[in-house]
MOPAC internal coordinates of N, CA, C and O (Angstrom, degrees):
PM7 1SCF
backbone

  N    0.0000 0     0.00 0     0.00 0    0    0    0
  C    1.4454 1     0.00 0     0.00 0    1    0    0
  C    1.5351 1   111.89 1     0.00 0    2    1    0
  O    1.2310 1   120.55 1   155.50 1    3    2    1
  N    1.3113 1   116.55 1   -24.50 1    3    2    1
  C    1.4673 1   119.40 1  -177.92 1    5    3    2
  C    1.5220 1   112.96 1   -65.38 1    6    5    3
  O    1.2310 1   120.18 1   152.71 1    7    6    5
  N    1.3351 1   117.27 1   -27.29 1    7    6    5
  C    1.4633 1   119.39 1  -177.27 1    9    7    6
  C    1.5272 1   112.81 1   -96.39 1   10    9    7
  O    1.2310 1   120.10 1   171.59 1   11   10    9
  N    1.3331 1   117.41 1    -8.41 1   11   10    9
  C    1.4614 1   120.18 1   179.73 1   13   11   10
  C    1.5192 1   110.79 1   -85.57 1   14   13   11
  O    1.2310 1   121.28 1   -34.12 1   15   14   13
  N    1.3309 1   115.15 1   145.88 1   15   14   13
  C    1.4580 1   122.04 1   175.81 1   17   15   14
  C    1.5210 1   107.72 1  -141.63 1   18   17   15
  O    1.2310 1   120.92 1   -23.92 1   19   18   17
  N    1.2989 1   115.85 1   156.08 1   19   18   17
  C    1.4504 1   120.81 1   176.85 1   21   19   18
  C    1.5320 1   108.25 1   -63.63 1   22   21   19
  O    1.2310 1   119.89 1   -52.18 1   23   22   21
  N    1.3281 1   117.82 1   127.82 1   23   22   21
  C    1.4627 1   118.89 1  -179.24 1   25   23   22
  C    1.5301 1   113.41 1   -69.50 1   26   25   23
  O    1.2310 1   120.15 1   162.31 1   27   26   25
  N    1.3227 1   117.32 1   -17.69 1   27   26   25
  C    1.4629 1   120.29 1  -179.04 1   29   27   26
  C    1.5306 1   111.85 1   -85.15 1   30   29   27
  O    1.2310 1   120.28 1   128.69 1   31   30   29
  N    1.3369 1   117.06 1   -51.31 1   31   30   29
  C    1.4690 1   120.15 1  -175.77 1   33   31   30
  C    1.5295 1   113.55 1  -109.34 1   34   33   31
  O    1.2310 1   120.50 1   172.55 1   35   34   33
  N    1.3274 1   116.66 1    -7.45 1   35   34   33
  C    1.4788 1   123.24 1  -177.82 1   37   35   34
  C    1.5215 1   112.21 1    67.64 1   38   37   35
  O    1.2310 1   120.42 1  -163.26 1   39   38   37
  N    1.3366 1   116.81 1    16.74 1   39   38   37
  C    1.4609 1   121.99 1  -179.69 1   41   39   38
  C    1.5226 1   112.77 1   -85.30 1   42   41   39
  O    1.2310 1   121.57 1     0.31 1   43   42   41
  N    1.3199 1   114.60 1  -179.69 1   43   42   41
  C    1.4654 1   121.64 1  -179.53 1   45   43   42
  C    1.5203 1   110.78 1   -71.26 1   46   45   43
  O    1.2310 1   121.53 1   -33.23 1   47   46   45
  N    1.3167 1   114.67 1   146.77 1   47   46   45
  C    1.4564 1   121.89 1   176.84 1   49   47   46
  C    1.5215 1   108.75 1  -126.78 1   50   49   47
  O    1.2310 1   121.31 1   -19.17 1   51   50   49
  N    1.3380 1   115.10 1   160.83 1   51   50   49
  C    1.4634 1   118.82 1   175.60 1   53   51   50
  C    1.5208 1   108.63 1  -138.82 1   54   53   51
  O    1.2310 1   121.33 1   -22.56 1   55   54   53
  N    1.3128 1   115.05 1   157.44 1   55   54   53
  C    1.4561 1   121.49 1   179.95 1   57   55   54
  C    1.5247 1   109.31 1   -87.89 1   58   57   55
  O    1.2310 1   121.17 1   -50.20 1   59   58   57
  N    1.3316 1   115.36 1   129.80 1   59   58   57
  C    1.4604 1   121.31 1   176.76 1   61   59   58
  C    1.5261 1   106.89 1  -137.17 1   62   61   59
  O    1.2310 1   120.71 1   -70.49 1   63   62   61
  N    1.3081 1   116.25 1   109.51 1   63   62   61
  C    1.4631 1   120.13 1  -178.62 1   65   63   62
  C    1.5119 1   111.31 1    57.85 1   66   65   63
  O    1.2310 1   120.81 1    57.04 1   67   66   65
  N    1.3297 1   116.07 1  -122.96 1   67   66   65
  C    1.4641 1   121.61 1  -178.01 1   69   67   66
  C    1.5355 1   111.54 1   -98.51 1   70   69   67
  O    1.2310 1   120.49 1  -154.10 1   71   70   69
  N    1.3332 1   116.67 1    25.90 1   71   70   69
  C    1.4635 1   121.82 1  -178.23 1   73   71   70
  C    1.5178 1   111.05 1  -135.94 1   74   73   71
  O    1.2310 1   121.57 1   -22.19 1   75   74   73
  N    1.3195 1   114.61 1   157.81 1   75   74   73
  C    1.4559 1   122.68 1   167.05 1   77   75   74
  C    1.5168 1   104.24 1  -111.49 1   78   77   75
  O    1.2310 1   120.41 1   -57.43 1   79   78   77
  N    1.3284 1   116.82 1   122.57 1   79   78   77
  C    1.4581 1   120.30 1  -170.92 1   81   79   78
  C    1.5220 1   113.34 1  -114.21 1   82   81   79
  O    1.2310 1   121.72 1   -30.55 1   83   82   81
  N    1.3265 1   114.32 1   149.45 1   83   82   81
  C    1.4610 1   122.36 1   174.00 1   85   83   82
  C    1.5218 1   106.68 1  -120.23 1   86   85   83
  O    1.2310 1   120.53 1   -66.17 1   87   86   85
  N    1.3197 1   116.59 1   113.83 1   87   86   85
  C    1.4646 1   121.25 1  -179.00 1   89   87   86
  C    1.5324 1   111.03 1   -69.43 1   90   89   87
  O    1.2310 1   120.14 1   145.98 1   91   90   89
  N    1.3199 1   117.35 1   -34.02 1   91   90   89
  C    1.4630 1   121.03 1  -177.94 1   93   91   90
  C    1.5320 1   111.45 1   -65.73 1   94   93   91
  O    1.2310 1   120.26 1   133.88 1   95   94   93
  N    1.3289 1   117.10 1   -46.12 1   95   94   93
  C    1.4729 1   121.56 1  -178.97 1   97   95   94
  C    1.5240 1   112.54 1   -88.07 1   98   97   95
  O    1.2310 1   120.81 1   168.73 1   99   98   97
  N    1.3240 1   116.06 1   -11.27 1   99   98   97
  C    1.4682 1   122.35 1  -176.99 1  101   99   98
  C    1.5243 1   110.94 1    57.58 1  102  101   99
  O    1.2310 1   121.62 1  -134.25 1  103  102  101
  N    1.3556 1   114.51 1    45.75 1  103  102  101
  C    1.4587 1   122.01 1   178.21 1  105  103  102
  C    1.5266 1   109.87 1  -121.32 1  106  105  103
  O    1.2310 1   121.52 1   -28.85 1  107  106  105
  N    1.3285 1   114.70 1   151.15 1  107  106  105
  C    1.4688 1   121.65 1   177.21 1  109  107  106
  C    1.5191 1   107.72 1  -128.42 1  110  109  107
  O    1.2310 1   120.89 1   -60.37 1  111  110  109
  N    1.3181 1   115.91 1   119.63 1  111  110  109
  C    1.4580 1   122.29 1  -179.56 1  113  111  110
  C    1.5285 1   108.44 1   -96.87 1  114  113  111
  O    1.2310 1   119.79 1   -57.98 1  115  114  113
  N    1.3317 1   118.00 1   122.02 1  115  114  113
  C    1.4690 1   119.72 1  -176.82 1  117  115  114
  C    1.5254 1   112.24 1   -69.33 1  118  117  115
  O    1.2310 1   121.63 1   -36.60 1  119  118  117
  N    1.3209 1   114.48 1   143.40 1  119  118  117
  C    1.4644 1   121.11 1   171.65 1  121  119  118
  C    1.5280 1   105.38 1  -100.42 1  122  121  119
  O    1.2310 1   121.00 1   -62.58 1  123  122  121
  N    1.3202 1   115.70 1   117.42 1  123  122  121
  C    1.4560 1   121.28 1  -175.61 1  125  123  122
  C    1.5191 1   110.63 1   -82.52 1  126  125  123
  O    1.2310 1   120.88 1    -3.96 1  127  126  125
  N    1.3379 1   115.93 1   176.04 1  127  126  125
  C    1.4672 1   119.72 1   177.31 1  129  127  126
  C    1.5272 1   109.09 1   -55.18 1  130  129  127
  O    1.2310 1   120.03 1   -22.82 1  131  130  129
  N    1.2676 1   117.54 1   157.18 1  131  130  129
  C    1.4728 1   124.09 1  -176.07 1  133  131  130
  C    1.5299 1   111.72 1    67.86 1  134  133  131
  O    1.2310 1   120.15 1  -162.24 1  135  134  133
  N    1.3458 1   117.31 1    17.76 1  135  134  133
  C    1.4676 1   122.32 1   176.22 1  137  135  134
  C    1.5256 1   113.58 1    59.86 1  138  137  135
  O    1.2310 1   120.42 1  -144.51 1  139  138  137
  N    1.3402 1   116.80 1    35.49 1  139  138  137
  C    1.4594 1   121.55 1   178.58 1  141  139  138
  C    1.5296 1   108.33 1   -99.15 1  142  141  139
  O    1.2310 1   119.68 1   -65.85 1  143  142  141
  N    1.3314 1   118.22 1   114.15 1  143  142  141
  C    1.4636 1   119.40 1   179.11 1  145  143  142
  C    1.5291 1   111.12 1   -76.73 1  146  145  143
  O    1.2310 1   120.67 1   -44.02 1  147  146  145
  N    1.3253 1   116.33 1   135.98 1  147  146  145
  C    1.4633 1   122.56 1   175.25 1  149  147  146
  C    1.5232 1   106.40 1   -95.88 1  150  149  147
  O    1.2310 1   120.67 1   -84.06 1  151  150  149
  N    1.3206 1   116.32 1    95.94 1  151  150  149
  C    1.4575 1   121.45 1  -174.27 1  153  151  150
  C    1.5286 1   112.76 1   -97.49 1  154  153  151
  O    1.2310 1   120.40 1  -153.49 1  155  154  153
  N    1.3349 1   116.84 1    26.51 1  155  154  153
  C    1.4559 1   120.32 1   176.38 1  157  155  154
  C    1.5263 1   108.96 1   -83.38 1  158  157  155
  O    1.2310 1   120.35 1   -49.02 1  159  158  157
  N    1.3170 1   116.93 1   130.98 1  159  158  157
  C    1.4578 1   121.37 1  -177.66 1  161  159  158
  C    1.5266 1   110.76 1   -58.62 1  162  161  159
  O    1.2310 1   120.13 1   140.08 1  163  162  161
  N    1.3223 1   117.36 1   -39.92 1  163  162  161
  C    1.4699 1   121.24 1  -179.10 1  165  163  162
  C    1.5267 1   112.86 1   -64.92 1  166  165  163
  O    1.2310 1   119.79 1   156.06 1  167  166  165
  N    1.3253 1   118.01 1   -23.94 1  167  166  165
  C    1.4680 1   122.16 1  -179.16 1  169  167  166
  C    1.5318 1   112.80 1   -94.24 1  170  169  167
  O    1.2310 1   120.43 1   173.97 1  171  170  169
  N    1.3272 1   116.79 1    -6.03 1  171  170  169
  C    1.4683 1   120.51 1  -177.43 1  173  171  170
  C    1.5229 1   111.12 1   -69.16 1  174  173  171
  O    1.2310 1   121.34 1   -30.80 1  175  174  173
  N    1.3116 1   115.04 1   149.20 1  175  174  173
  C    1.4647 1   122.60 1   174.86 1  177  175  174
  C    1.5186 1   108.29 1   -96.66 1  178  177  175
  O    1.2310 1   120.67 1   -26.34 1  179  178  177
  N    1.3094 1   116.32 1   153.66 1  179  178  177
  C    1.4646 1   119.84 1   169.51 1  181  179  178
  C    1.5296 1   107.09 1   -65.37 1  182  181  179
  O    1.2310 1   120.17 1   -39.24 1  183  182  181
  N    1.3039 1   117.28 1   140.76 1  183  182  181
  C    1.4613 1   121.50 1  -177.36 1  185  183  182
  C    1.5298 1   111.14 1   -58.08 1  186  185  183
  O    1.2310 1   119.90 1   141.28 1  187  186  185
  N    1.3257 1   117.79 1   -38.72 1  187  186  185
  C    1.4733 1   121.09 1   177.99 1  189  187  186
  C    1.5239 1   111.78 1   -61.60 1  190  189  187
  O    1.2310 1   120.33 1   139.90 1  191  190  189
  N    1.3240 1   116.98 1   -40.10 1  191  190  189
  C    1.4742 1   121.39 1   178.72 1  193  191  190
  C    1.5279 1   110.21 1   -63.53 1  194  193  191
  O    1.2310 1   120.52 1   136.52 1  195  194  193
  N    1.3322 1   116.61 1   -43.48 1  195  194  193
  C    1.4680 1   120.66 1   179.29 1  197  195  194
  C    1.5297 1   110.65 1   -64.62 1  198  197  195
  O    1.2310 1   120.34 1   140.09 1  199  198  197
  N    1.3361 1   116.96 1   -39.91 1  199  198  197
  C    1.4693 1   120.45 1   177.65 1  201  199  198
  C    1.5259 1   110.65 1   -61.74 1  202  201  199
  O    1.2310 1   120.43 1   135.45 1  203  202  201
  N    1.3394 1   116.77 1   -44.55 1  203  202  201
  C    1.4684 1   120.95 1   179.86 1  205  203  202
  C    1.5245 1   111.39 1   -62.65 1  206  205  203
  O    1.2310 1   120.50 1   149.62 1  207  206  205
  N    1.3363 1   116.64 1   -30.38 1  207  206  205
  C    1.4655 1   121.28 1   179.09 1  209  207  206
  C    1.5269 1   111.58 1   -84.77 1  210  209  207
  O    1.2310 1   120.24 1  -175.65 1  211  210  209
  N    1.3164 1   117.15 1     4.35 1  211  210  209
  C    1.4683 1   120.68 1  -179.58 1  213  211  210
  C    1.5195 1   112.66 1    69.44 1  214  213  211
  O    1.2310 1   120.74 1  -153.74 1  215  214  213
  N    1.3292 1   116.18 1    26.26 1  215  214  213
  C    1.4595 1   123.47 1  -177.64 1  217  215  214
  C    1.5333 1   111.77 1    56.54 1  218  217  215
  O    1.2310 1   121.06 1  -144.51 1  219  218  217
  N    1.3350 1   115.58 1    35.49 1  219  218  217
  C    1.4648 1   121.91 1   175.78 1  221  219  218
  C    1.5160 1   109.45 1  -126.77 1  222  221  219
  O    1.2310 1   120.67 1   -27.65 1  223  222  221
  N    1.3303 1   116.33 1   152.35 1  223  222  221
  C    1.4568 1   122.37 1   176.72 1  225  223  222
  C    1.5174 1   109.06 1  -150.91 1  226  225  223
  O    1.2310 1   120.87 1    -6.96 1  227  226  225
  N    1.3157 1   115.94 1   173.04 1  227  226  225
  C    1.4711 1   121.78 1   179.22 1  229  227  226
  C    1.5215 1   111.25 1  -118.98 1  230  229  227
  O    1.2310 1   119.90 1  -154.49 1  231  230  229
  N    1.3126 1   117.79 1    25.51 1  231  230  229
  C    1.4615 1   122.03 1  -178.74 1  233  231  230
  C    1.5228 1   110.04 1   -75.81 1  234  233  231
  O    1.2310 1   121.22 1   -33.77 1  235  234  233
  N    1.3109 1   115.27 1   146.23 1  235  234  233
  C    1.4647 1   121.73 1   177.58 1  237  235  234
  C    1.5211 1   108.96 1  -130.76 1  238  237  235
  O    1.2310 1   121.34 1   -18.24 1  239  238  237
  N    1.3102 1   115.05 1   161.76 1  239  238  237
  C    1.4692 1   121.20 1   176.05 1  241  239  238
  C    1.4887 1   111.27 1   -66.10 1  242  241  239
  O    1.2310 1   120.10 1   180.00 1  243  242  241

């Protein structure tokens, strides 16, 4: 986690459930199976949506 940064704002991110989240941008990047984070801005979820989903998803590589 120390080397990861939000691709949009380059700020700090933290792991929450099955997501890597950026509080500043209010985005949640899904971590796919095999622990591969999808850090593409276009694939990010709104942080509120991820919270409502309990920070869980069914996405696969």
